[in-house]
C-alpha positions in Angstrom: 123.1 134.4 103.6 122.7 131.5 101.1 124.8 131.5 98.1 121.8 131.9 95.8 121.0 135.2 97.5 124.6 136.4 97.7 124.9 140.0 96.5 126.6 140.8 93.1 128.7 143.4 94.8 129.7 144.5 98.3 130.4 148.2 98.6 132.8 149.0 101.5 132.4 152.6 102.8 135.0 153.6 105.5 133.7 156.6 107.4 135.3 158.9 110.0 133.2 161.9 111.3 131.0 162.0 108.2 127.7 162.7 110.0 126.7 165.5 107.5 127.0 163.3 104.4 126.8 159.6 105.3 123.0 159.3 104.9 123.2 160.9 101.5 126.1 158.6 100.5 124.1 155.5 101.4 121.0 156.8 99.6 122.9 157.6 96.4 124.8 154.3 96.4 121.6 152.2 96.7 119.8 154.5 94.2 122.4 153.9 91.6 122.6 150.2 92.2 118.8 149.9 92.1 118.8 151.2 88.5 121.1 148.3 87.4 120.7 144.5 87.5 123.1 144.4 90.4 122.1 143.1 93.8 124.3 145.1 96.1 125.1 145.3 99.8 126.6 148.4 101.3 128.9 148.0 104.3 129.6 151.2 106.3 132.6 150.9 108.6 132.5 153.7 111.2 136.2 154.1 112.1 135.8 155.4 115.6 133.9 158.6 114.7 133.3 161.1 117.5 130.2 162.5 115.9 126.8 160.9 114.9 128.1 159.0 111.9 127.4 155.6 113.4 123.9 156.4 114.5 123.0 158.1 111.2 124.2 155.1 109.3 122.4 152.6 111.6 119.2 154.5 111.1 119.3 153.9 107.4 119.0 150.2 107.9 115.3 150.7 108.3 115.2 151.8 104.7 117.8 149.4 103.2 117.7 145.7 104.1 121.2 145.0 102.6 122.9 147.9 104.5 125.4 146.6 107.2 127.2 148.9 109.7 130.3 148.1 111.6 131.7 150.4 114.3 135.1 150.7 116.0 135.5 152.1 119.5 138.5 154.2 118.3 140.0 155.3 115.1 142.2 152.7 113.4 142.7 154.2 110.0 141.3 153.7 106.6 143.2 150.6 105.7 142.0 148.7 108.8 138.4 149.9 108.2 138.5 148.7 104.6 140.1 145.4 105.6 137.4 144.6 108.2 134.6 145.6 105.7 136.1 143.3 103.1 136.4 140.5 105.8 132.6 140.3 106.2 131.7 141.1 102.6 129.5 138.5 100.8 129.5 139.9 97.3 131.0 138.3 94.2 132.8 141.6 93.6 134.0 144.1 96.2 134.1 147.8 95.7 135.8 150.5 97.8 134.0 153.9 98.0 134.8 157.0 100.1 132.1 158.3 102.3 132.8 162.0 101.6 131.0 161.8 98.2 133.8 163.3 96.2 133.4 160.3 93.9 130.3 159.7 91.8 128.5 156.4 92.6 127.5 156.1 88.9 131.2 155.4 88.1 131.0 152.3 90.2 128.6 150.8 87.7 131.0 151.4 84.9 133.9 149.9 86.9 131.9 146.8 87.7 131.1 146.4 84.0 134.8 146.7 83.2 135.6 144.0 85.9 133.2 141.6 84.1 135.6 141.7 81.1 138.3 139.9 82.9 140.7 141.9 85.1 141.2 141.2 88.7 141.1 144.8 89.8 139.6 148.0 88.3 141.0 151.2 89.8 139.9 154.7 89.1 141.9 157.5 87.5 141.0 160.9 88.9 140.8 164.2 87.0 143.0 166.3 89.3 141.6 169.6 88.1 139.3 169.8 91.1 142.2 169.5 93.5 144.2 172.3 95.0 147.4 172.7 93.0 149.6 171.6 95.9 147.6 168.4 96.4 147.8 167.8 92.7 151.5 168.1 92.6 152.0 165.7 95.5 149.5 163.2 94.0 151.2 163.2 90.5 154.7 162.9 92.0 153.6 160.0 94.1 152.0 158.2 91.1 155.1 158.9 89.0 157.2 157.2 91.8 154.8 154.2 91.7 155.3 153.8 87.9 159.1 154.2 88.2 159.7 151.9 91.1 157.1 149.2 90.5 156.6 149.6 86.7 152.8 149.7 87.1 150.9 150.8 84.0 148.5 152.9 86.1 148.4 156.7 86.2 146.7 157.0 89.6 147.5 154.2 92.0 146.0 156.0 95.0 142.5 156.6 93.8 140.1 155.7 96.6 137.6 154.0 94.3 138.4 150.4 93.3 136.5 147.3 92.3 137.9 143.8 92.5 137.0 140.1 92.4 136.6 138.2 95.6 139.6 136.0 94.8 141.7 139.2 94.8 140.7 140.1 98.4 143.5 138.2 100.1 143.5 139.8 103.5 146.9 138.4 104.3 148.5 141.0 102.0 145.9 143.3 100.3 146.0 146.1 103.0 149.4 145.2 104.5 151.0 148.5 103.3 147.9 150.7 103.5 145.5 151.5 100.7 147.8 153.5 98.5 150.2 150.6 97.8 147.4 148.1 96.9 148.0 148.5 93.2 151.7 147.7 93.1 151.3 144.9 95.7 148.6 143.3 93.5 150.9 143.7 90.4 153.7 142.0 92.3 151.4 139.1 93.0 150.5 138.6 89.4 147.0 140.2 89.3 145.7 141.9 86.2 144.9 145.6 86.7 142.9 147.9 84.6 142.4 151.7 85.1 139.3 153.7 84.1 138.6 157.4 84.4 136.3 158.6 87.3 134.9 162.0 88.0 135.6 164.1 91.1 133.1 166.3 92.9 133.6 169.3 95.2 133.2 168.4 98.8 130.0 170.1 99.9 130.1 169.4 103.7 132.6 168.5 106.3 136.4 168.7 105.7 139.1 166.5 104.2 140.8 164.2 106.6 144.1 164.5 104.8 144.4 167.9 103.3 143.5 171.4 104.6 143.5 173.8 101.7 143.5 176.8 104.1 146.9 175.8 105.4 150.4 176.0 103.8 151.1 172.8 101.9 147.9 171.3 103.1 148.7 171.7 106.8 149.8 169.3 109.5 147.5 166.5 108.6 148.8 166.5 105.0 152.4 166.2 106.2 151.3 163.4 108.6 149.7 161.6 105.7 152.8 162.0 103.5 154.9 160.7 106.4 152.6 157.7 106.8 152.6 156.9 103.0 156.4 157.3 102.9 156.8 154.8 105.8 154.5 152.3 104.1 156.5 152.7 100.8 159.8 152.2 102.7 158.3 149.1 104.4 157.3 147.6 101.0 160.7 148.4 99.5 162.5 146.7 102.4 160.2 143.7 102.1 160.3 143.7 98.3 162.6 140.6 97.9 160.3 138.7 100.2 157.2 139.8 98.4 158.7 138.9 95.0 159.6 135.4 96.4 156.0 134.9 97.6 154.6 136.0 94.2 156.9 133.6 92.4 156.3 130.7 94.8 152.6 130.9 95.8 151.4 128.5 98.5 
């Protein structure tokens, strides 16, 4: 793609077993972007789905010429899916959006507008009232730890919807500690971060990959996610002197 035809924004959509909603997700993203001045590409990264997510996403390419679809032969996790989507993105700005449609694509337009005012990253701040009380407690506790440990002036570091400039997309470190530590890692590296409210929707189809509200404390997958996030946080804390040195002495 020639530079003159480069999209204004690349929207990265990691998807794992989202066959019931992926077509609607793609439709709504393009519909929202069509109503703006923005020339957008959407990159769906099928993270080793065992259902028809990949085929349904591919079929939408007949409708949208700037839809791109990647597929992994096995599940690698959200951070890897996002990283590989960002790697091939051609937009001047890059957005991250979850396939489950619990976020509102219209909020992306607002976030892109905020990005044009100067920050390097715009991250969403969720209204947790739509979450189960257990999930809300864990999310707020995690965010409080982020503010305490890393002094980030952000209320919701782990929101899945983010928009950032291409220069911010340094793949050497952006996803090094998973998606939830992106905000503190960018702050350590001197990037300017702004937070803006985003709305949450009820999930209409499928089920959460990280929280089962039918199970005590979110079930096994929630504990697995907490363990993973804790391991990533510990890894960053252990590596903090090195990360600070890199940020103060950029190559």
